[in-house]
Every structure is written in structure tokens, then in C-alpha cells.
C-alpha positions, 0 to 999 in steps of 0.5 A: 493461517487465520487472517481476519477479514479486516486484514484481508481488506486492508491488504487488498486495498493496499495492492489495488490502490498503492500497487497500481499507483506505484507501478504507474509512477515507476513506468513514467519514471516519476521517482518522487511520486513513486516514493510518495506512494511507497511511503503512503502504502507502508504507513497505511499497512503499518497503521492497519496492523499496529496493535492499539 
């Protein structure tokens, strides 16, 4: 499987930033913040992989 460098960086940033923020929000049981980070993460991934 050939993954370009840009896609790898995008996935890494997604996991580090949005993943950690989402886990922290879930641990605090802050559901609104958790939904916000999940939505921003999905939107970010969609924008990175959407064909132009």
C-alpha cells in the first residue's frame, strides 16, 4: 500500500491532536467538547483526502 507523505502527516496530526483532545474530553465527561473535537477531526480528515 502506497501512502503519500502528505496523507501520513495528516493522519499523524489527526491522531495526536484530535485523538488526545477527544480522549481528554471523554474522560472529563464533557460531551459537547468531545462532539466538537470529533466533528473537527472528521472535517479535517475529509478536507485532507477530498480530491480537488
